[in-house]
C-alpha positions in Angstrom: 128.8 10.8 81.0 128.6 7.0 81.6 125.2 6.0 83.1 125.1 2.7 85.0 121.7 1.0 86.0 123.0 -2.3 87.9 122.4 -4.5 91.0 122.0 -3.9 94.7 125.4 -5.7 95.0 127.1 -3.3 92.8 126.1 -0.4 94.9 128.6 0.0 97.4 131.9 0.5 95.3 129.9 3.3 92.9 129.4 5.9 95.6 130.8 8.4 93.4 128.1 8.0 90.9 124.9 10.0 92.1 122.1 7.6 92.5 118.5 7.2 91.5 115.8 4.7 93.2 114.2 2.8 90.4 113.2 -0.6 91.7 109.9 -2.0 91.0 108.3 0.4 93.6 110.2 3.5 92.0 109.1 6.9 92.0 107.0 6.4 88.9 104.7 4.8 91.5 103.1 8.3 92.5 102.3 8.5 88.8 99.8 5.5 87.5 100.6 3.8 84.4 103.8 5.5 83.8 103.3 9.0 83.2 105.7 11.9 84.4 105.5 11.4 88.1 105.3 14.2 90.6 109.0 13.4 91.7 110.2 13.8 88.0 108.6 17.0 87.8 110.2 18.2 91.0 113.7 17.0 89.6 113.4 18.9 86.3 112.3 22.1 88.1 114.9 22.0 90.3 117.4 21.2 87.3 118.4 17.8 89.2 120.6 15.5 87.4 118.8 12.3 86.1 119.9 9.5 88.3 123.2 7.2 87.3 122.3 3.9 89.1 119.7 2.1 91.2 118.7 -0.9 93.1 117.3 -3.4 90.6 117.8 -7.1 90.7 117.0 -8.2 87.4 118.3 -5.5 84.8 121.6 -4.1 84.5 122.0 -1.2 82.0 125.0 0.9 80.7 124.9 3.8 78.4 127.2 6.6 77.7 126.1 10.4 76.5 128.3 11.0 73.0 130.7 14.1 72.8 128.8 17.1 71.9 125.7 16.0 73.6 122.9 18.7 73.5 120.8 19.1 76.7 118.0 20.9 75.0 117.6 18.3 72.2 114.5 16.7 71.7 116.5 13.5 70.3 117.7 10.7 72.3 121.3 9.2 71.3 123.3 7.2 73.5 126.5 4.9 72.5 127.9 2.0 74.4 124.2 0.8 75.3 124.3 -2.5 76.9 121.3 -4.3 78.5 121.5 -7.5 80.6 118.4 -9.5 82.2 119.1 -12.1 85.0 122.7 -12.2 83.7 121.8 -12.7 80.2 123.3 -10.4 77.6 120.0 -8.8 75.5 122.0 -6.0 73.9 125.6 -5.2 73.8 127.5 -2.1 73.1 125.4 -0.7 70.4 123.8 2.8 69.6 120.3 3.9 71.1 118.9 6.5 68.5 115.4 7.9 69.0 114.4 11.2 67.0 111.7 13.6 67.7 108.7 12.8 65.1 109.3 9.3 64.2 107.3 6.2 64.9 109.4 3.4 65.5 108.2 -0.5 65.6 110.4 -2.2 67.9 110.4 -6.0 66.2 112.3 -9.2 67.4 111.8 -13.0 68.3 110.1 -13.9 71.5 112.5 -13.5 74.4 115.2 -11.4 72.6 114.6 -8.3 75.2 111.9 -6.3 73.5 109.9 -5.6 76.9 113.1 -5.1 79.0 114.3 -2.7 76.7 111.1 -0.8 76.9 111.1 -1.1 80.5 114.6 0.3 80.8 113.7 3.3 79.0 110.5 4.1 80.9 112.1 3.7 84.1 114.6 6.3 82.8 117.7 3.8 83.5 119.6 5.8 80.9 120.5 9.1 80.8 117.5 10.8 78.7 117.4 14.5 79.3 115.0 15.9 82.2 112.8 17.7 79.7 111.5 14.7 77.5 108.5 13.3 79.4 108.2 9.5 78.9 104.9 7.4 79.4 105.6 3.8 79.4 102.2 1.8 79.1 103.1 -1.1 81.1 100.0 -1.7 83.4 96.2 -0.7 84.0 94.9 1.9 85.8 94.4 0.9 89.4 90.5 0.4 90.4 89.7 3.9 92.0 86.7 5.8 92.6 87.8 8.5 90.2 85.9 8.2 87.0 87.8 7.3 83.7 87.2 11.1 82.2 88.6 12.5 85.3 91.4 10.3 85.8 92.4 11.1 82.1 92.7 15.0 82.4 94.2 15.0 86.1 97.7 15.4 85.3 97.3 18.6 82.9 99.1 21.0 85.3 102.1 18.6 85.8 102.2 18.4 82.1 102.3 22.1 81.5 104.8 22.6 84.4 107.2 20.4 82.1 106.6 22.3 78.9 107.1 25.5 80.5 110.5 24.1 82.0 111.6 22.7 78.7 110.7 26.4 77.4 113.3 27.8 79.8 115.7 25.4 78.8 115.6 26.1 75.1 115.3 29.8 76.1 118.7 29.7 77.8 120.4 27.4 75.3 119.1 29.0 71.9 117.8 32.4 72.9 114.1 33.9 73.0 114.0 33.5 68.9 114.4 29.9 68.8 111.7 28.2 66.3 111.4 25.5 68.9 109.9 28.0 71.4 106.7 28.4 69.0 106.0 24.5 69.2 106.3 24.2 72.7 104.0 27.0 73.2 101.5 25.5 70.8 101.5 22.4 72.9 101.0 24.4 76.2 98.0 26.2 74.5 96.8 22.6 73.1 96.6 21.6 77.1 93.9 23.7 77.9 91.6 22.7 80.7 88.8 24.2 79.0 88.9 21.8 76.1 90.5 19.1 77.9 87.0 16.7 78.4 86.2 17.1 74.9 89.7 15.9 73.8 89.8 13.2 76.3 86.3 12.1 75.4 87.1 11.5 71.5 90.0 9.4 72.7 88.0 7.2 75.0 85.2 7.1 72.4 87.6 5.8 70.0 88.9 3.1 72.2 85.1 1.9 72.6 83.7 3.9 75.7 80.4 5.4 75.6 79.5 8.5 77.6 78.0 6.6 80.2 81.0 4.3 80.6 83.4 7.4 80.7 81.5 8.7 83.8 82.3 5.4 85.5 84.8 4.6 88.5 87.5 3.1 87.1 87.1 0.4 89.7 83.6 -0.7 87.9 85.9 -1.8 84.8 87.6 -5.1 84.1 91.6 -5.1 83.7 91.3 -5.1 80.0 89.1 -1.8 80.1 91.3 -0.3 82.7 94.1 -0.8 80.3 92.2 1.3 78.1 91.9 3.9 80.3 95.8 3.8 80.7 96.1 4.1 77.0 93.7 6.6 76.7 95.8 8.8 79.3 98.8 8.1 77.2 97.4 9.3 74.2 95.8 12.6 75.8 98.9 13.8 77.7 101.1 13.3 74.0 104.5 12.7 75.9 107.7 13.4 74.1 108.5 9.8 74.3 105.5 7.2 74.0 106.0 3.5 74.8 103.8 0.8 73.9 104.2 -2.6 74.3 101.7 -4.7 72.4 99.0 -1.7 72.9 96.3 -3.8 70.9 96.5 -6.7 73.1 93.3 -5.8 75.1 91.5 -4.2 72.0 88.8 -5.7 69.8 89.3 -5.1 66.1 87.1 -1.6 65.9 89.5 -0.3 68.6 92.3 -1.6 66.9 91.3 0.1 64.0 91.0 3.7 65.4 94.2 3.3 67.4 96.2 2.4 64.1 94.9 5.5 62.4 95.3 7.8 65.6 99.0 6.5 66.0 99.6 7.2 62.5 99.5 10.9 63.0 101.1 10.8 66.5 103.5 13.8 66.5 106.3 13.4 68.9 108.7 10.3 69.5 106.7 6.6 69.5 108.3 3.4 70.1 106.1 0.6 69.9 106.2 -3.3 70.1 103.7 -4.9 67.9 103.2 -8.2 66.1 100.9 -7.2 63.4 102.5 -6.5 59.9 99.5 -4.2 59.1 99.6 -2.2 62.0 103.4 -1.7 62.0 103.2 -0.6 57.9 100.3 1.9 58.5 101.7 3.4 61.6 105.4 3.4 61.6 108.2 5.7 59.8 111.3 3.4 60.8 111.7 -0.2 62.3 114.4 -1.2 65.2 115.4 -4.6 64.9 116.5 -6.1 67.9 118.8 -8.9 66.8 121.9 -10.6 67.4 122.3 -8.5 70.6 122.0 -5.2 68.5 119.7 -2.4 67.5 119.7 -1.9 64.0 117.6 0.9 62.4 115.6 1.0 59.0 114.2 3.8 57.4 110.3 3.0 56.3 107.5 0.8 57.6 107.5 -3.1 58.1 107.4 -3.9 54.4 110.1 -1.3 53.6 112.2 -3.2 56.2 111.6 -6.7 54.9 112.9 -5.3 51.3 115.8 -3.7 52.6 117.1 -6.1 55.2 116.5 -9.2 52.2 118.8 -6.8 49.8 121.3 -5.9 52.5 121.5 -9.6 53.6 122.1 -10.9 49.9 124.9 -8.0 49.4 126.4 -9.2 52.5 126.3 -12.9 51.6 127.9 -12.1 48.2 130.3 -10.0 49.9 131.3 -12.5 52.4 131.6 -15.2 49.7 133.8 -13.0 47.7 136.5 -12.5 50.6 136.3 -15.9 52.0 137.3 -17.0 48.4 139.9 -14.4 47.9 141.2 -15.5 51.7 140.9 -19.2 50.6 143.1 -18.6 47.6 145.6 -16.6 49.1 146.0 -19.2 52.0 146.7 -21.9 49.1 149.1 -19.9 48.0 150.8 -19.1 51.1 150.8 -23.0 51.8 152.4 -23.8 48.2 155.0 -21.3 48.1 155.6 -19.6 51.5 159.0 -21.4 52.4 162.3 -20.6 50.8 163.6 -17.1 49.4 162.3 -17.1 46.2 160.5 -14.3 44.7 157.2 -16.7 45.1 157.9 -16.7 48.7 158.1 -13.2 49.3 154.8 -13.0 47.4 153.5 -15.3 49.7 154.8 -13.6 52.9 152.9 -10.5 51.5 149.8 -12.5 51.0 150.0 -13.4 54.8 150.3 -9.8 55.7 147.3 -8.7 53.9 145.3 -11.6 55.3 146.3 -10.2 58.8 145.5 -7.0 57.7 142.0 -8.0 56.8 141.3 -9.8 59.9 142.5 -6.7 62.0 140.1 -4.4 60.1 137.3 -6.5 60.4 136.0 -9.5 58.0 132.6 -9.5 56.4 130.5 -11.4 59.0 128.5 -14.2 57.4 124.8 -13.9 57.4 122.9 -15.3 60.5 119.8 -16.9 59.4 117.0 -16.9 61.4 115.8 -20.2 62.7 112.4 -21.1 61.5 110.1 -22.0 64.3 107.7 -24.8 63.9 104.9 -25.8 66.0 102.5 -28.6 65.8 99.6 -30.1 67.7 99.0 -33.8 67.6 96.2 -35.3 65.0 93.2 -36.5 66.5 91.3 -39.6 65.7 88.7 -39.2 63.1 85.0 -38.4 64.6 81.6 -38.8 62.6 79.6 -35.6 62.8 78.0 -33.5 64.2 81.1 -33.3 66.7 79.5 -30.3 68.6 76.2 -28.4 67.5 74.2 -25.7 68.9 70.4 -26.2 68.6 67.9 -23.3 69.2 70.3 -21.9 72.0 69.2 -18.7 73.9 71.9 -17.0 76.5 72.2 -14.0 78.6 73.5 -13.6 81.8 70.2 -12.0 83.0 66.9 -13.1 80.9 66.7 -9.2 80.1 70.0 -9.0 78.4 70.3 -11.8 76.1 73.7 -12.3 74.0 72.2 -15.1 71.7 68.9 -15.9 70.8 67.7 -19.3 68.9 71.3 -19.9 67.8 71.9 -22.5 65.5 75.3 -23.7 65.0 77.9 -26.7 64.3 81.3 -27.3 64.3 83.3 -30.5 62.9 86.6 -31.8 62.8 87.1 -29.9 59.4 85.5 -26.5 60.7 87.8 -23.4 60.9 85.6 -20.9 62.4 87.0 -17.4 63.4 84.7 -15.2 65.4 85.1 -11.5 65.0 83.0 -8.6 66.6 82.9 -5.8 69.2 84.0 -6.2 72.8 80.6 -7.4 74.7 78.8 -9.0 71.8 79.6 -12.5 73.3 82.5 -13.9 71.6 84.1 -15.1 74.9 80.5 -16.1 76.1 80.3 -18.5 73.2 83.4 -20.4 73.6 82.2 -20.7 77.5 79.0 -22.1 76.3 80.8 -24.2 73.8 83.4 -25.5 76.8 80.4 -26.3 78.8 81.4 -23.5 81.4 78.0 -22.1 80.9 74.7 -23.9 80.3 72.1 -22.2 77.7 68.7 -20.7 79.0 66.6 -22.5 76.5 68.0 -25.0 73.6 70.6 -27.8 73.7 74.4 -28.0 73.1 75.5 -31.4 72.4 79.4 -32.7 72.1 80.6 -36.0 70.6 81.2 -38.4 73.4 84.8 -38.6 72.3 85.4 -35.1 71.5 87.8 -33.6 73.8 88.3 -29.6 73.6 91.5 -27.8 74.1 91.3 -24.3 75.2 93.7 -21.6 75.0 92.7 -18.4 77.0 94.4 -14.9 76.7 94.6 -14.8 80.6 96.7 -17.8 80.6 99.4 -16.2 82.8 97.0 -15.6 85.6 97.0 -19.6 86.2 100.3 -20.4 85.8 102.7 -21.2 88.7 105.1 -18.6 87.8 107.8 -19.9 90.6 108.1 -23.1 88.7 109.6 -24.0 85.2 107.8 -25.2 82.2 109.4 -28.6 83.1 108.3 -29.1 86.2 105.1 -31.5 86.9 106.8 -34.5 85.7 104.5 -35.2 82.6 106.1 -38.1 80.1 107.3 -36.6 77.1 107.0 -33.1 78.2 110.7 -32.1 77.2 110.2 -33.2 73.6 106.6 -31.2 73.7 108.5 -28.0 74.8 110.8 -28.2 72.1 108.5 -28.8 69.5 107.0 -25.3 70.8 110.4 -23.6 70.5 111.0 -23.7 74.2 114.4 -25.7 74.8 117.5 -25.5 77.1 117.6 -22.6 79.5 113.7 -21.8 78.6 112.8 -25.3 80.1 114.4 -25.1 83.2 114.0 -21.0 84.2 111.0 -20.0 86.3 108.3 -19.3 84.4 108.2 -15.6 85.4 111.6 -15.0 83.8 110.2 -16.0 80.3 109.1 -13.4 77.6 105.4 -13.1 77.0 105.7 -14.8 73.8 107.6 -17.5 75.3 104.8 -17.8 78.0 102.2 -18.1 75.3 104.0 -20.8 73.5 104.3 -22.8 76.9 100.6 -22.4 76.7 100.5 -24.2 73.4 102.5 -26.9 74.7 100.3 -27.9 77.6 97.1 -27.8 75.1 98.9 -29.9 72.8 99.7 -32.1 75.6 96.0 -33.0 76.2 95.7 -34.2 72.7 92.6 -32.3 71.7 90.1 -33.2 69.2 89.1 -29.3 68.6 91.3 -26.4 69.4 89.6 -23.5 70.9 91.6 -20.1 71.3 90.7 -16.9 72.6 93.2 -14.1 71.4 96.1 -16.6 70.8 98.7 -14.2 69.6 98.8 -11.6 72.2 102.7 -11.4 72.8 103.7 -13.6 69.9 106.3 -12.3 67.5 105.6 -12.4 63.9 107.4 -15.6 63.3 105.7 -17.4 66.2 102.4 -16.1 64.7 103.2 -17.6 61.5 104.0 -20.8 62.9 100.9 -21.0 64.8 98.9 -20.6 61.5 100.7 -23.4 59.8 100.1 -25.5 62.9 96.5 -24.8 63.0 96.4 -25.4 59.1 98.1 -28.6 59.6 95.9 -29.8 62.5 93.2 -32.1 61.4 90.7 -31.4 64.4 88.2 -28.4 64.4 89.6 -24.9 65.3 87.8 -22.1 66.6 89.3 -18.6 67.3 88.7 -15.5 68.6 91.4 -12.7 67.1 91.9 -9.3 66.3 95.1 -10.1 64.7 94.8 -10.0 60.8 98.2 -11.6 60.1 97.0 -14.7 61.9 93.2 -14.6 60.1 95.0 -14.0 56.8 96.9 -16.8 57.0 94.6 -19.3 58.3 93.6 -21.7 55.4 90.0 -22.5 54.8 88.6 -20.0 57.6 85.0 -19.1 57.9 84.5 -15.8 59.5 81.3 -15.3 61.7 80.7 -11.9 63.2 79.2 -12.0 66.8 75.9 -9.2 66.4 72.3 -9.0 66.7 72.3 -12.0 69.1 73.7 -14.6 66.7 76.7 -15.6 64.5 76.5 -14.2 61.1 78.7 -15.4 58.4 80.9 -13.0 56.5 81.1 -13.7 53.0 84.5 -12.2 52.0 87.9 -12.1 53.1 89.3 -10.8 56.6 90.9 -7.8 54.8 87.6 -7.0 53.1 86.0 -7.2 56.8 88.7 -4.7 57.7 87.6 -2.2 55.3 84.0 -2.6 56.1 84.9 -2.0 59.8 87.4 1.0 59.1 84.2 2.8 57.1 82.0 2.3 60.1 84.6 3.4 62.8 85.5 6.5 60.7 81.7 7.5 60.3 80.9 6.6 64.0 84.0 8.9 65.0 83.1 11.7 63.0 79.3 11.7 64.3 80.5 11.8 67.8 83.1 14.7 67.3 80.1 16.6 65.7 78.0 15.7 68.2 80.5 17.0 71.0 81.6 20.2 69.2 
């Protein structure tokens, strides 16, 4: 069976293929945040076939079920898998293999198609067995009157119905004594409505919610917190296939560490995009490398992938060089002795045939070296200290709830300040005070007369003209600035909405560089960035001769920043952490574990 998901213009000549509507407002819309929808449950209960095509203008997907495909299998295996996005080939004629019980880290450079790949799976645009329920976390829960707790447990009945239907499929295929049935019934028992609030509460607590917050309507939360609610629902439902695209982007360090521990025990099939080496190492059992329009599979975590890929490429390089040398020698022999009727001429003809056979069977490919991304910010002129100072600063959005009290702090051009701390402790507020967007209730914030602050926000996309191209605006030298940040060729002239998340972030860096700042201030700059881009950003900040202030939960970036001073936002102040960022992680992990165990004990 070949499954195609194609554009509306292709619909007419393919009426023989059963269709399934799956555009941007498809039947997932009645199931918030990508969980199994009522329509999908109905299809499963009626034994309807999964659809084969739909009206999507941006993605084109093709895939084929292999011979001997088992409809009751919990594994996903497709061949001839291809994926296009707005006419660009992202994946070409490769295998898709996802085994139940494995936790896959999907990696690749920005713009290679990771998010588009997850979307195609999440929208069921490929032939995935009906009994495999999918949760694709691609958006936050809507602002509704239902509270966070009730929202999370609201779909238990649909989940149980899905599992019961799967049990029927297994029984019909394998008989009533099938071992798979025991696990299915265990999962049904685990969905007991009586214990649902306790289980949902443990997940919400791990993601940073207090009991009071769990009872609040979702409309009372910001977008970032509503995304946490969606994530909590995904973890609570425990789908057979869980798809997470940069799930830590809306989390603080504490919630990130809890999620890391939780996902490391995820029992079904997990595919996640993450740009944290540490996160991938601690969560994943396998790595999928989306590279050169192919999906390559590696056993082990990210560190194991790096070692294996390096060894494979070294072996490939040696085999390529050996084969090319053999071909060169044979071609030289043919050129010298390939004419006439002598014995040597006959040998030359044999060598020609051997070369032709080698080419038919496929030559060893040359190793394609990843292009190293290089980012840079223009260095500012020197400024005498103090460049920016906080003197006896007190601030709170109300006088009753102060975030900072009598704060003394200074930043100069040689400063490398890293801010960490729990959500709500005041990190973003400190950046707003630094920029001058907020005024202190007491005290004084004074900046050098010639200090220019360049600010990068994690909410960058909210302020970008998505229908314009990065090159629009007529800024002198913008083309070379974009090129410095890895945006060249098509990326410069495509609408911003067609760029990947990581490319949009690099566009933000380019706009920041264009302002020639004395001090770079970044709020969660690594969300959506690939690992090579994170490393390039760290290098650029290390080489920058101005001041740097960074709020981030990305250990890869923070570990690579040179001369970084870590300050914890707590107790209405900024307190210096006298240790490395990895020591701070261990310190946090111990606190989180103790707090979560105490919560579970109090709510047994």
